[in-house]
VEXDREN-2710 file (C-alpha; in Angstrom, 1 decimal):
% VEXDREN-2710
k/r/px/py/pz
1/MET/-20.7/7.7/-15.6
2/SER/-17.5/5.6/-15.5
3/SER/-14.8/6.1/-12.9
4/PHE/-11.1/6.3/-13.5
5/SER/-8.4/5.0/-11.1
6/GLU/-4.7/5.6/-11.3
7/ILE/-1.5/5.5/-9.2
8/ILE/-0.4/9.1/-8.6
9/LEU/2.6/8.4/-6.5
10/SER/4.6/5.2/-5.9
11/ASN/7.7/3.8/-4.2
12/GLN/8.8/6.7/-2.0
13/SER/11.3/5.6/0.7
14/HIS/12.9/7.8/3.3
15/PRO/16.7/7.3/3.6
16/GLY/16.3/6.7/7.4
17/ASP/18.3/9.5/8.7
18/SER/15.5/11.4/10.4
19/THR/15.7/14.4/8.1
20/THR/12.5/15.9/6.7
21/GLN/12.0/14.9/3.1
22/THR/9.3/16.4/0.9
23/VAL/7.7/15.1/-2.3
24/THR/5.4/17.0/-4.5
25/GLY/3.7/14.7/-7.0
26/GLU/3.0/15.3/-10.6
27/LYS/-0.3/16.9/-11.6
28/TYR/-3.2/14.5/-12.5
29/LYS/-6.5/15.4/-14.2
30/GLY/-9.4/15.9/-11.7
31/ASP/-13.1/15.8/-12.4
32/GLY/-13.1/19.5/-13.5
33/TYR/-10.7/18.6/-16.3
34/TYR/-13.4/16.3/-17.8
35/GLY/-16.3/18.6/-17.1
36/ARG/-17.9/16.2/-14.7
37/SER/-20.5/17.8/-12.4
38/ASP/-20.2/15.6/-9.3
39/GLY/-16.6/16.5/-8.5
40/PHE/-16.2/13.3/-6.4
41/HIS/-12.7/12.0/-5.8
42/THR/-11.3/9.2/-3.6
43/VAL/-7.7/8.9/-2.7
44/GLN/-6.0/5.9/-1.0
45/TYR/-2.8/6.2/0.9
46/ASN/-0.9/2.9/1.0
47/ILE/2.0/2.8/3.5
48/SER/4.5/-0.1/3.7
49/GLY/6.2/-1.2/6.9
50/ASN/5.9/-3.0/10.1
51/SER/6.2/-2.1/13.8
52/ASP/10.0/-1.7/13.3
53/SER/9.8/0.4/10.2
54/ALA/6.7/2.6/9.9
55/PHE/5.8/5.9/8.3
56/THR/6.0/9.2/10.2
57/GLY/4.9/12.3/8.4
58/THR/2.0/14.1/6.6
59/ILE/0.3/13.3/3.3
60/THR/-2.2/15.7/1.8
61/MET/-3.9/16.4/-1.5
62/GLN/-3.5/19.7/-3.4
63/ALA/-5.7/20.9/-6.2
64/THR/-6.1/23.8/-8.6
65/LEU/-8.8/25.3/-10.8
66/ALA/-6.2/26.7/-13.2
67/THR/-5.9/25.0/-16.6
68/LEU/-2.2/25.9/-16.8
69/PRO/-1.2/26.0/-13.1
70/THR/1.9/27.7/-11.6
71/ASP/3.2/27.0/-8.2
72/ASP/1.1/29.7/-6.7
73/ASP/-2.2/28.2/-8.0
74/TRP/-2.2/25.1/-5.8
75/PHE/-4.1/24.8/-2.5
76/THR/-4.6/22.1/0.1
77/VAL/-7.9/20.2/-0.3
78/SER/-9.8/20.2/3.0
79/GLY/-10.3/16.8/4.6
80/THR/-7.4/15.1/2.8
81/THR/-4.5/15.6/5.3
82/ALA/-3.3/12.6/7.1
83/VAL/-0.8/12.9/9.9
84/TYR/0.9/9.7/10.9
85/ASP/3.3/8.7/13.7
86/GLN/4.7/5.2/13.1
87/PHE/1.8/4.1/10.8
88/TYR/1.6/1.3/8.2
89/GLY/-1.4/0.2/6.3
90/SER/-4.0/1.9/4.1
91/GLU/-6.4/4.8/4.5
92/THR/-8.9/6.4/2.1
93/LYS/-10.1/10.0/1.9
94/ASN/-13.0/11.3/-0.1
95/PHE/-13.2/14.9/-1.4
96/THR/-15.5/16.8/-3.6
97/GLY/-14.6/19.7/-6.0
98/ASN/-14.5/20.3/-9.7
99/TYR/-10.7/20.6/-9.6
100/VAL/-9.0/20.7/-12.9
101/TRP/-5.7/19.2/-11.6
102/VAL/-4.8/17.4/-8.4
103/ARG/-1.5/16.2/-6.9
104/VAL/-0.2/14.8/-3.7
105/TYR/2.2/16.5/-1.2
106/VAL/4.2/14.5/1.3
107/SER/6.5/15.6/4.2
108/TYR/8.0/12.8/6.2
109/THR/10.9/11.8/8.5
110/ASP/10.7/8.0/8.2
111/GLY/9.1/5.1/6.3
112/THR/7.9/4.1/2.8
113/ILE/4.9/5.0/0.7
114/SER/4.0/2.0/-1.5
115/SER/1.5/3.9/-3.6
116/ILE/-1.2/6.6/-3.6
117/LEU/-4.2/5.9/-5.7
118/LEU/-6.7/8.4/-7.1
119/ASN/-10.2/7.4/-8.2
120/HIS/-12.6/9.8/-9.8
END
């Protein structure tokens, strides 16, 4: 079975004023959409910066089993939440579930997200 990789969020920069900004990404097809039985997903969080300009905030994946989801259908995927305090670099998370749709949710007070990649 082939895997599919795509950028699900890119180029998110905080204005630098220490306010809390939130970003809810668009929905992307998960393994359940394709009827795959393994439900295995990998997400990679890529954070830009250096020691003077790093990311502070939380990144998490959300998913739904609904084919036509409303805001109430989304839930946090266990094991995908990353809490950062002055972080830059990359981190990967694996999660399993036959989710129809997945999306990313970010809440942050500083820094820049280069991209978030989804592979399934």
